[in-house]
mmCIF file of the N, C-alpha and C atoms, coordinates in Angstrom:
data_MODEL
# 
_entry.id   MODEL 
# 
loop_
_atom_site.group_PDB 
_atom_site.id 
_atom_site.type_symbol 
_atom_site.label_atom_id 
_atom_site.label_alt_id 
_atom_site.label_comp_id 
_atom_site.label_asym_id 
_atom_site.label_entity_id 
_atom_site.label_seq_id 
_atom_site.pdbx_PDB_ins_code 
_atom_site.Cartn_x 
_atom_site.Cartn_y 
_atom_site.Cartn_z 
_atom_site.occupancy 
_atom_site.B_iso_or_equiv 
_atom_site.pdbx_formal_charge 
_atom_site.auth_seq_id 
_atom_site.auth_comp_id 
_atom_site.auth_asym_id 
_atom_site.auth_atom_id 
_atom_site.pdbx_PDB_model_num 
ATOM 1   N N  . MET A 1 1  ? 5.949   39.444 67.080 1.00 0.00 ? 1  MET A N  1 
ATOM 2   C CA . MET A 1 1  ? 5.104   40.600 66.889 1.00 0.00 ? 1  MET A CA 1 
ATOM 3   C C  . MET A 1 1  ? 3.766   40.325 67.587 1.00 0.00 ? 1  MET A C  1 
ATOM 4   N N  . THR A 1 2  ? 3.318   41.273 68.353 1.00 0.00 ? 2  THR A N  1 
ATOM 5   C CA . THR A 1 2  ? 2.054   41.114 69.065 1.00 0.00 ? 2  THR A CA 1 
ATOM 6   C C  . THR A 1 2  ? 0.879   41.422 68.141 1.00 0.00 ? 2  THR A C  1 
ATOM 7   N N  . TYR A 1 3  ? -0.295  41.052 68.608 1.00 0.00 ? 3  TYR A N  1 
ATOM 8   C CA . TYR A 1 3  ? -1.501  41.324 67.828 1.00 0.00 ? 3  TYR A CA 1 
ATOM 9   C C  . TYR A 1 3  ? -1.674  42.828 67.620 1.00 0.00 ? 3  TYR A C  1 
ATOM 10  N N  . ALA A 1 4  ? -1.422  43.599 68.658 1.00 0.00 ? 4  ALA A N  1 
ATOM 11  C CA . ALA A 1 4  ? -1.568  45.057 68.547 1.00 0.00 ? 4  ALA A CA 1 
ATOM 12  C C  . ALA A 1 4  ? -0.608  45.621 67.496 1.00 0.00 ? 4  ALA A C  1 
ATOM 13  N N  . GLU A 1 5  ? 0.601   45.106 67.452 1.00 0.00 ? 5  GLU A N  1 
ATOM 14  C CA . GLU A 1 5  ? 1.563   45.573 66.454 1.00 0.00 ? 5  GLU A CA 1 
ATOM 15  C C  . GLU A 1 5  ? 1.129   45.197 65.044 1.00 0.00 ? 5  GLU A C  1 
ATOM 16  N N  . ARG A 1 6  ? 0.580   43.983 64.894 1.00 0.00 ? 6  ARG A N  1 
ATOM 17  C CA . ARG A 1 6  ? 0.085   43.566 63.572 1.00 0.00 ? 6  ARG A CA 1 
ATOM 18  C C  . ARG A 1 6  ? -1.087  44.432 63.132 1.00 0.00 ? 6  ARG A C  1 
ATOM 19  N N  . VAL A 1 7  ? -1.979  44.740 64.048 1.00 0.00 ? 7  VAL A N  1 
ATOM 20  C CA . VAL A 1 7  ? -3.129  45.587 63.713 1.00 0.00 ? 7  VAL A CA 1 
ATOM 21  C C  . VAL A 1 7  ? -2.646  46.960 63.267 1.00 0.00 ? 7  VAL A C  1 
ATOM 22  N N  . GLU A 1 8  ? -1.696  47.526 63.997 1.00 0.00 ? 8  GLU A N  1 
ATOM 23  C CA . GLU A 1 8  ? -1.171  48.846 63.642 1.00 0.00 ? 8  GLU A CA 1 
ATOM 24  C C  . GLU A 1 8  ? -0.429  48.791 62.304 1.00 0.00 ? 8  GLU A C  1 
ATOM 25  N N  . GLN A 1 9  ? 0.325   47.734 62.077 1.00 0.00 ? 9  GLN A N  1 
ATOM 26  C CA . GLN A 1 9  ? 1.046   47.588 60.817 1.00 0.00 ? 9  GLN A CA 1 
ATOM 27  C C  . GLN A 1 9  ? 0.066   47.486 59.646 1.00 0.00 ? 9  GLN A C  1 
ATOM 28  N N  . GLN A 1 10 ? -1.003  46.721 59.816 1.00 0.00 ? 10 GLN A N  1 
ATOM 29  C CA . GLN A 1 10 ? -2.005  46.598 58.763 1.00 0.00 ? 10 GLN A CA 1 
ATOM 30  C C  . GLN A 1 10 ? -2.672  47.938 58.487 1.00 0.00 ? 10 GLN A C  1 
ATOM 31  N N  . ARG A 1 11 ? -2.934  48.701 59.554 1.00 0.00 ? 11 ARG A N  1 
ATOM 32  C CA . ARG A 1 11 ? -3.556  50.008 59.367 1.00 0.00 ? 11 ARG A CA 1 
ATOM 33  C C  . ARG A 1 11 ? -2.631  50.939 58.586 1.00 0.00 ? 11 ARG A C  1 
ATOM 34  N N  . GLU A 1 12 ? -1.349  50.934 58.924 1.00 0.00 ? 12 GLU A N  1 
ATOM 35  C CA . GLU A 1 12 ? -0.391  51.788 58.209 1.00 0.00 ? 12 GLU A CA 1 
ATOM 36  C C  . GLU A 1 12 ? -0.249  51.364 56.745 1.00 0.00 ? 12 GLU A C  1 
ATOM 37  N N  . GLU A 1 13 ? -0.193  50.057 56.504 1.00 0.00 ? 13 GLU A N  1 
ATOM 38  C CA . GLU A 1 13 ? -0.106  49.567 55.121 1.00 0.00 ? 13 GLU A CA 1 
ATOM 39  C C  . GLU A 1 13 ? -1.344  49.964 54.332 1.00 0.00 ? 13 GLU A C  1 
ATOM 40  N N  . ALA A 1 14 ? -2.501  49.867 54.941 1.00 0.00 ? 14 ALA A N  1 
ATOM 41  C CA . ALA A 1 14 ? -3.748  50.250 54.264 1.00 0.00 ? 14 ALA A CA 1 
ATOM 42  C C  . ALA A 1 14 ? -3.756  51.738 53.956 1.00 0.00 ? 14 ALA A C  1 
ATOM 43  N N  . ARG A 1 15 ? -3.252  52.548 54.863 1.00 0.00 ? 15 ARG A N  1 
ATOM 44  C CA . ARG A 1 15 ? -3.190  53.992 54.618 1.00 0.00 ? 15 ARG A CA 1 
ATOM 45  C C  . ARG A 1 15 ? -2.233  54.312 53.478 1.00 0.00 ? 15 ARG A C  1 
ATOM 46  N N  . ARG A 1 16 ? -1.080  53.627 53.437 1.00 0.00 ? 16 ARG A N  1 
ATOM 47  C CA . ARG A 1 16 ? -0.125  53.858 52.346 1.00 0.00 ? 16 ARG A CA 1 
ATOM 48  C C  . ARG A 1 16 ? -0.725  53.445 51.007 1.00 0.00 ? 16 ARG A C  1 
ATOM 49  N N  . GLU A 1 17 ? -1.401  52.295 50.984 1.00 0.00 ? 17 GLU A N  1 
ATOM 50  C CA . GLU A 1 17 ? -2.026  51.826 49.744 1.00 0.00 ? 17 GLU A CA 1 
ATOM 51  C C  . GLU A 1 17 ? -3.111  52.803 49.289 1.00 0.00 ? 17 GLU A C  1 
ATOM 52  N N  . LEU A 1 18 ? -3.874  53.328 50.244 1.00 0.00 ? 18 LEU A N  1 
ATOM 53  C CA . LEU A 1 18 ? -4.915  54.294 49.891 1.00 0.00 ? 18 LEU A CA 1 
ATOM 54  C C  . LEU A 1 18 ? -4.304  55.568 49.317 1.00 0.00 ? 18 LEU A C  1 
ATOM 55  N N  . ALA A 1 19 ? -3.223  56.034 49.905 1.00 0.00 ? 19 ALA A N  1 
ATOM 56  C CA . ALA A 1 19 ? -2.564  57.241 49.390 1.00 0.00 ? 19 ALA A CA 1 
ATOM 57  C C  . ALA A 1 19 ? -2.041  57.004 47.969 1.00 0.00 ? 19 ALA A C  1 
ATOM 58  N N  . ALA A 1 20 ? -1.446  55.843 47.729 1.00 0.00 ? 20 ALA A N  1 
ATOM 59  C CA . ALA A 1 20 ? -0.950  55.520 46.392 1.00 0.00 ? 20 ALA A CA 1 
ATOM 60  C C  . ALA A 1 20 ? -2.107  55.415 45.396 1.00 0.00 ? 20 ALA A C  1 
ATOM 61  N N  . ALA A 1 21 ? -3.206  54.815 45.830 1.00 0.00 ? 21 ALA A N  1 
ATOM 62  C CA . ALA A 1 21 ? -4.368  54.671 44.952 1.00 0.00 ? 21 ALA A CA 1 
ATOM 63  C C  . ALA A 1 21 ? -4.977  56.036 44.635 1.00 0.00 ? 21 ALA A C  1 
ATOM 64  N N  . GLU A 1 22 ? -4.975  56.941 45.601 1.00 0.00 ? 22 GLU A N  1 
ATOM 65  C CA . GLU A 1 22 ? -5.498  58.292 45.358 1.00 0.00 ? 22 GLU A CA 1 
ATOM 66  C C  . GLU A 1 22 ? -4.667  59.009 44.305 1.00 0.00 ? 22 GLU A C  1 
ATOM 67  N N  . GLN A 1 23 ? -3.347  58.845 44.361 1.00 0.00 ? 23 GLN A N  1 
ATOM 68  C CA . GLN A 1 23 ? -2.488  59.477 43.363 1.00 0.00 ? 23 GLN A CA 1 
ATOM 69  C C  . GLN A 1 23 ? -2.737  58.889 41.973 1.00 0.00 ? 23 GLN A C  1 
ATOM 70  N N  . GLU A 1 24 ? -2.927  57.574 41.915 1.00 0.00 ? 24 GLU A N  1 
ATOM 71  C CA . GLU A 1 24 ? -3.185  56.911 40.644 1.00 0.00 ? 24 GLU A CA 1 
ATOM 72  C C  . GLU A 1 24 ? -4.568  57.253 40.095 1.00 0.00 ? 24 GLU A C  1 
ATOM 73  N N  . LEU A 1 25 ? -5.481  57.605 40.973 1.00 0.00 ? 25 LEU A N  1 
ATOM 74  C CA . LEU A 1 25 ? -6.853  57.904 40.570 1.00 0.00 ? 25 LEU A CA 1 
ATOM 75  C C  . LEU A 1 25 ? -6.914  59.074 39.591 1.00 0.00 ? 25 LEU A C  1 
ATOM 76  N N  . ALA A 1 26 ? -5.941  59.956 39.655 1.00 0.00 ? 26 ALA A N  1 
ATOM 77  C CA . ALA A 1 26 ? -5.914  61.098 38.750 1.00 0.00 ? 26 ALA A CA 1 
ATOM 78  C C  . ALA A 1 26 ? -5.799  60.661 37.288 1.00 0.00 ? 26 ALA A C  1 
ATOM 79  N N  . SER A 1 27 ? -5.262  59.470 37.043 1.00 0.00 ? 27 SER A N  1 
ATOM 80  C CA . SER A 1 27 ? -5.137  58.985 35.664 1.00 0.00 ? 27 SER A CA 1 
ATOM 81  C C  . SER A 1 27 ? -6.504  58.715 35.049 1.00 0.00 ? 27 SER A C  1 
ATOM 82  N N  . GLY A 1 28 ? -7.490  58.415 35.917 1.00 0.00 ? 28 GLY A N  1 
ATOM 83  C CA . GLY A 1 28 ? -8.863  58.263 35.446 1.00 0.00 ? 28 GLY A CA 1 
ATOM 84  C C  . GLY A 1 28 ? -9.203  56.928 34.830 1.00 0.00 ? 28 GLY A C  1 
ATOM 85  N N  . GLY A 1 29 ? -8.299  55.973 34.874 1.00 0.00 ? 29 GLY A N  1 
ATOM 86  C CA . GLY A 1 29 ? -8.580  54.669 34.279 1.00 0.00 ? 29 GLY A CA 1 
ATOM 87  C C  . GLY A 1 29 ? -9.465  53.810 35.172 1.00 0.00 ? 29 GLY A C  1 
ATOM 88  N N  . GLU A 1 30 ? -10.050 52.800 34.552 1.00 0.00 ? 30 GLU A N  1 
ATOM 89  C CA . GLU A 1 30 ? -10.919 51.880 35.284 1.00 0.00 ? 30 GLU A CA 1 
ATOM 90  C C  . GLU A 1 30 ? -10.123 51.141 36.365 1.00 0.00 ? 30 GLU A C  1 
ATOM 91  N N  . ALA A 1 31 ? -8.916  50.729 36.031 1.00 0.00 ? 31 ALA A N  1 
ATOM 92  C CA . ALA A 1 31 ? -8.083  50.011 37.006 1.00 0.00 ? 31 ALA A CA 1 
ATOM 93  C C  . ALA A 1 31 ? -7.772  50.898 38.213 1.00 0.00 ? 31 ALA A C  1 
ATOM 94  N N  . ALA A 1 32 ? -7.565  52.181 37.967 1.00 0.00 ? 32 ALA A N  1 
ATOM 95  C CA . ALA A 1 32 ? -7.284  53.106 39.065 1.00 0.00 ? 32 ALA A CA 1 
ATOM 96  C C  . ALA A 1 32 ? -8.494  53.247 39.976 1.00 0.00 ? 32 ALA A C  1 
ATOM 97  N N  . ARG A 1 33 ? -9.678  53.296 39.394 1.00 0.00 ? 33 ARG A N  1 
ATOM 98  C CA . ARG A 1 33 ? -10.895 53.400 40.204 1.00 0.00 ? 33 ARG A CA 1 
ATOM 99  C C  . ARG A 1 33 ? -11.119 52.137 41.028 1.00 0.00 ? 33 ARG A C  1 
ATOM 100 N N  . VAL A 1 34 ? -10.848 50.981 40.430 1.00 0.00 ? 34 VAL A N  1 
ATOM 101 C CA . VAL A 1 34 ? -11.004 49.711 41.151 1.00 0.00 ? 34 VAL A CA 1 
ATOM 102 C C  . VAL A 1 34 ? -9.982  49.630 42.283 1.00 0.00 ? 34 VAL A C  1 
ATOM 103 N N  . ARG A 1 35 ? -8.742  50.009 41.997 1.00 0.00 ? 35 ARG A N  1 
ATOM 104 C CA . ARG A 1 35 ? -7.703  49.985 43.032 1.00 0.00 ? 35 ARG A CA 1 
ATOM 105 C C  . ARG A 1 35 ? -8.071  50.919 44.174 1.00 0.00 ? 35 ARG A C  1 
ATOM 106 N N  . TYR A 1 36 ? -8.583  52.095 43.846 1.00 0.00 ? 36 TYR A N  1 
ATOM 107 C CA . TYR A 1 36 ? -8.968  53.052 44.878 1.00 0.00 ? 36 TYR A CA 1 
ATOM 108 C C  . TYR A 1 36 ? -10.113 52.507 45.728 1.00 0.00 ? 36 TYR A C  1 
ATOM 109 N N  . ALA A 1 37 ? -11.110 51.923 45.093 1.00 0.00 ? 37 ALA A N  1 
ATOM 110 C CA . ALA A 1 37 ? -12.249 51.368 45.832 1.00 0.00 ? 37 ALA A CA 1 
ATOM 111 C C  . ALA A 1 37 ? -11.791 50.252 46.773 1.00 0.00 ? 37 ALA A C  1 
ATOM 112 N N  . ARG A 1 38 ? -10.913 49.386 46.270 1.00 0.00 ? 38 ARG A N  1 
ATOM 113 C CA . ARG A 1 38 ? -10.403 48.293 47.100 1.00 0.00 ? 38 ARG A CA 1 
ATOM 114 C C  . ARG A 1 38 ? -9.567  48.835 48.256 1.00 0.00 ? 38 ARG A C  1 
ATOM 115 N N  . ALA A 1 39 ? -8.714  49.817 47.968 1.00 0.00 ? 39 ALA A N  1 
ATOM 116 C CA . ALA A 1 39 ? -7.861  50.404 49.004 1.00 0.00 ? 39 ALA A CA 1 
ATOM 117 C C  . ALA A 1 39 ? -8.702  51.113 50.065 1.00 0.00 ? 39 ALA A C  1 
ATOM 118 N N  . LEU A 1 40 ? -9.746  51.789 49.630 1.00 0.00 ? 40 LEU A N  1 
ATOM 119 C CA . LEU A 1 40 ? -10.629 52.465 50.576 1.00 0.00 ? 40 LEU A CA 1 
ATOM 120 C C  . LEU A 1 40 ? -11.327 51.451 51.474 1.00 0.00 ? 40 LEU A C  1 
ATOM 121 N N  . HIS A 1 41 ? -11.790 50.369 50.887 1.00 0.00 ? 41 HIS A N  1 
ATOM 122 C CA . HIS A 1 41 ? -12.446 49.306 51.657 1.00 0.00 ? 41 HIS A CA 1 
ATOM 123 C C  . HIS A 1 41 ? -11.471 48.689 52.660 1.00 0.00 ? 41 HIS A C  1 
ATOM 124 N N  . GLU A 1 42 ? -10.267 48.382 52.217 1.00 0.00 ? 42 GLU A N  1 
ATOM 125 C CA . GLU A 1 42 ? -9.258  47.784 53.105 1.00 0.00 ? 42 GLU A CA 1 
ATOM 126 C C  . GLU A 1 42 ? -8.872  48.749 54.227 1.00 0.00 ? 42 GLU A C  1 
ATOM 127 N N  . ALA A 1 43 ? -8.790  50.035 53.921 1.00 0.00 ? 43 ALA A N  1 
ATOM 128 C CA . ALA A 1 43 ? -8.463  51.021 54.948 1.00 0.00 ? 43 ALA A CA 1 
ATOM 129 C C  . ALA A 1 43 ? -9.579  51.114 55.982 1.00 0.00 ? 43 ALA A C  1 
ATOM 130 N N  . ASP A 1 44 ? -10.815 51.059 55.528 1.00 0.00 ? 44 ASP A N  1 
ATOM 131 C CA . ASP A 1 44 ? -11.954 51.059 56.455 1.00 0.00 ? 44 ASP A CA 1 
ATOM 132 C C  . ASP A 1 44 ? -11.926 49.835 57.365 1.00 0.00 ? 44 ASP A C  1 
ATOM 133 N N  . LEU A 1 45 ? -11.648 48.668 56.785 1.00 0.00 ? 45 LEU A N  1 
ATOM 134 C CA . LEU A 1 45 ? -11.572 47.442 57.585 1.00 0.00 ? 45 LEU A CA 1 
ATOM 135 C C  . LEU A 1 45 ? -10.435 47.514 58.608 1.00 0.00 ? 45 LEU A C  1 
ATOM 136 N N  . ALA A 1 46 ? -9.284  47.998 58.176 1.00 0.00 ? 46 ALA A N  1 
ATOM 137 C CA . ALA A 1 46 ? -8.130  48.092 59.077 1.00 0.00 ? 46 ALA A CA 1 
ATOM 138 C C  . ALA A 1 46 ? -8.408  49.075 60.211 1.00 0.00 ? 46 ALA A C  1 
ATOM 139 N N  . GLU A 1 47 ? -9.060  50.170 59.899 1.00 0.00 ? 47 GLU A N  1 
ATOM 140 C CA . GLU A 1 47 ? -9.394  51.159 60.934 1.00 0.00 ? 47 GLU A CA 1 
ATOM 141 C C  . GLU A 1 47 ? -10.388 50.578 61.932 1.00 0.00 ? 47 GLU A C  1 
ATOM 142 N N  . ALA A 1 48 ? -11.391 49.879 61.435 1.00 0.00 ? 48 ALA A N  1 
ATOM 143 C CA . ALA A 1 48 ? -12.379 49.263 62.324 1.00 0.00 ? 48 ALA A CA 1 
ATOM 144 C C  . ALA A 1 48 ? -11.718 48.204 63.210 1.00 0.00 ? 48 ALA A C  1 
ATOM 145 N N  . ARG A 1 49 ? -10.805 47.432 62.633 1.00 0.00 ? 49 ARG A N  1 
ATOM 146 C CA . ARG A 1 49 ? -10.087 46.412 63.400 1.00 0.00 ? 49 ARG A CA 1 
ATOM 147 C C  . ARG A 1 49 ? -9.254  47.062 64.509 1.00 0.00 ? 49 ARG A C  1 
ATOM 148 N N  . ALA A 1 50 ? -8.583  48.154 64.185 1.00 0.00 ? 50 ALA A N  1 
ATOM 149 C CA . ALA A 1 50 ? -7.765  48.848 65.179 1.00 0.00 ? 50 ALA A CA 1 
ATOM 150 C C  . ALA A 1 50 ? -8.632  49.447 66.284 1.00 0.00 ? 50 ALA A C  1 
ATOM 151 N N  . GLN A 1 51 ? -9.767  50.016 65.924 1.00 0.00 ? 51 GLN A N  1 
ATOM 152 C CA . GLN A 1 51 ? -10.666 50.575 66.931 1.00 0.00 ? 51 GLN A CA 1 
ATOM 153 C C  . GLN A 1 51 ? -11.243 49.488 67.819 1.00 0.00 ? 51 GLN A C  1 
ATOM 154 N N  . ARG A 1 52 ? -11.605 48.348 67.222 1.00 0.00 ? 52 ARG A N  1 
ATOM 155 C CA . ARG A 1 52 ? -12.132 47.233 68.010 1.00 0.00 ? 52 ARG A CA 1 
ATOM 156 C C  . ARG A 1 52 ? -11.077 46.710 68.979 1.00 0.00 ? 52 ARG A C  1 
ATOM 157 N N  . HIS A 1 53 ? -9.847  46.607 68.509 1.00 0.00 ? 53 HIS A N  1 
ATOM 158 C CA . HIS A 1 53 ? -8.771  46.154 69.389 1.00 0.00 ? 53 HIS A CA 1 
ATOM 159 C C  . HIS A 1 53 ? -8.557  47.133 70.539 1.00 0.00 ? 53 HIS A C  1 
ATOM 160 N N  . ALA A 1 54 ? -8.605  48.417 70.251 1.00 0.00 ? 54 ALA A N  1 
ATOM 161 C CA . ALA A 1 54 ? -8.431  49.424 71.298 1.00 0.00 ? 54 ALA A CA 1 
ATOM 162 C C  . ALA A 1 54 ? -9.552  49.316 72.337 1.00 0.00 ? 54 ALA A C  1 
ATOM 163 N N  . ARG A 1 55 ? -10.785 49.123 71.896 1.00 0.00 ? 55 ARG A N  1 
ATOM 164 C CA . ARG A 1 55 ? -11.905 48.956 72.832 1.00 0.00 ? 55 ARG A CA 1 
ATOM 165 C C  . ARG A 1 55 ? -11.732 47.713 73.685 1.00 0.00 ? 55 ARG A C  1 
ATOM 166 N N  . GLU A 1 56 ? -11.357 46.603 73.045 1.00 0.00 ? 56 GLU A N  1 
ATOM 167 C CA . GLU A 1 56 ? -11.175 45.355 73.786 1.00 0.00 ? 56 GLU A CA 1 
ATOM 168 C C  . GLU A 1 56 ? -10.036 45.474 74.789 1.00 0.00 ? 56 GLU A C  1 
ATOM 169 N N  . ASP A 1 57 ? -8.965  46.128 74.393 1.00 0.00 ? 57 ASP A N  1 
ATOM 170 C CA . ASP A 1 57 ? -7.833  46.327 75.300 1.00 0.00 ? 57 ASP A CA 1 
ATOM 171 C C  . ASP A 1 57 ? -8.254  47.184 76.485 1.00 0.00 ? 57 ASP A C  1 
ATOM 172 N N  . TRP A 1 58 ? -9.016  48.239 76.213 1.00 0.00 ? 58 TRP A N  1 
ATOM 173 C CA . TRP A 1 58 ? -9.482  49.120 77.286 1.00 0.00 ? 58 TRP A CA 1 
ATOM 174 C C  . TRP A 1 58 ? -10.381 48.347 78.251 1.00 0.00 ? 58 TRP A C  1 
ATOM 175 N N  . ARG A 1 59 ? -11.303 47.561 77.700 1.00 0.00 ? 59 ARG A N  1 
ATOM 176 C CA . ARG A 1 59 ? -12.200 46.761 78.552 1.00 0.00 ? 59 ARG A CA 1 
ATOM 177 C C  . ARG A 1 59 ? -11.418 45.764 79.391 1.00 0.00 ? 59 ARG A C  1 
ATOM 178 N N  . HIS A 1 60 ? -10.435 45.136 78.790 1.00 0.00 ? 60 HIS A N  1 
ATOM 179 C CA . HIS A 1 60 ? -9.628  44.161 79.514 1.00 0.00 ? 60 HIS A CA 1 
ATOM 180 C C  . HIS A 1 60 ? -8.889  44.833 80.673 1.00 0.00 ? 60 HIS A C  1 
ATOM 181 N N  . GLN A 1 61 ? -8.303  45.994 80.399 1.00 0.00 ? 61 GLN A N  1 
ATOM 182 C CA . GLN A 1 61 ? -7.565  46.705 81.450 1.00 0.00 ? 61 GLN A CA 1 
ATOM 183 C C  . GLN A 1 61 ? -8.488  47.120 82.594 1.00 0.00 ? 61 GLN A C  1 
ATOM 184 N N  . HIS A 1 62 ? -9.671  47.603 82.262 1.00 0.00 ? 62 HIS A N  1 
ATOM 185 C CA . HIS A 1 62 ? -10.591 48.051 83.308 1.00 0.00 ? 62 HIS A CA 1 
ATOM 186 C C  . HIS A 1 62 ? -11.233 46.898 84.057 1.00 0.00 ? 62 HIS A C  1 
ATOM 187 N N  . SER A 1 63 ? -11.448 45.787 83.380 1.00 0.00 ? 63 SER A N  1 
ATOM 188 C CA . SER A 1 63 ? -12.035 44.642 84.082 1.00 0.00 ? 63 SER A CA 1 
ATOM 189 C C  . SER A 1 63 ? -11.049 44.088 85.107 1.00 0.00 ? 63 SER A C  1 
ATOM 190 N N  . TRP A 1 64 ? -9.765  44.111 84.797 1.00 0.00 ? 64 TRP A N  1 
ATOM 191 C CA . TRP A 1 64 ? -8.770  43.633 85.759 1.00 0.00 ? 64 TRP A CA 1 
ATOM 192 C C  . TRP A 1 64 ? -8.612  44.609 86.918 1.00 0.00 ? 64 TRP A C  1 
ATOM 193 N N  . ARG A 1 65 ? -8.803  45.859 86.675 1.00 0.00 ? 65 ARG A N  1 
ATOM 194 C CA . ARG A 1 65 ? -8.730  46.835 87.779 1.00 0.00 ? 65 ARG A CA 1 
ATOM 195 C C  . ARG A 1 65 ? -9.810  46.552 88.811 1.00 0.00 ? 65 ARG A C  1 
ATOM 196 N N  . LEU A 1 66 ? -10.989 46.178 88.322 1.00 0.00 ? 66 LEU A N  1 
ATOM 197 C CA . LEU A 1 66 ? -12.079 45.891 89.255 1.00 0.00 ? 66 LEU A CA 1 
ATOM 198 C C  . LEU A 1 66 ? -11.761 44.654 90.098 1.00 0.00 ? 66 LEU A C  1 
ATOM 199 N N  . VAL A 1 67 ? -11.166 43.660 89.488 1.00 0.00 ? 67 VAL A N  1 
ATOM 200 C CA . VAL A 1 67 ? -10.824 42.435 90.200 1.00 0.00 ? 67 VAL A CA 1 
ATOM 201 C C  . VAL A 1 67 ? -9.684  42.687 91.175 1.00 0.00 ? 67 VAL A C  1 
ATOM 202 N N  . ALA A 1 68 ? -8.698  43.458 90.740 1.00 0.00 ? 68 ALA A N  1 
ATOM 203 C CA . ALA A 1 68 ? -7.508  43.693 91.563 1.00 0.00 ? 68 ALA A CA 1 
ATOM 204 C C  . ALA A 1 68 ? -7.798  44.619 92.736 1.00 0.00 ? 68 ALA A C  1 
ATOM 205 N N  . GLY A 1 69 ? -8.835  45.405 92.623 1.00 0.00 ? 69 GLY A N  1 
ATOM 206 C CA . GLY A 1 69 ? -9.217  46.284 93.714 1.00 0.00 ? 69 GLY A CA 1 
ATOM 207 C C  . GLY A 1 69 ? -8.473  47.520 93.652 1.00 0.00 ? 69 GLY A C  1 
# 
C-alpha cells in the first residue's frame, strides 16, 4: 500500500467514525459528546494530512517538469 493510499484510507475511516459519532450524539450522553469531539478532531487531522500530501505531490510533479524540460 502506498502512502497516498494510506492517507486516503485514513481519511475515509475518519469520515465513517465521524458519521457514526454524529448518529450516537443524538443520545446526548457524555460519552457520545467525547466520541464526537475525538472523531471530529481525527477527521480534521486526516483531511489536513490528505491536503498536505496532495500539495506535496503536486509540487513534486511540477518540480520534475521543470527539470525534464
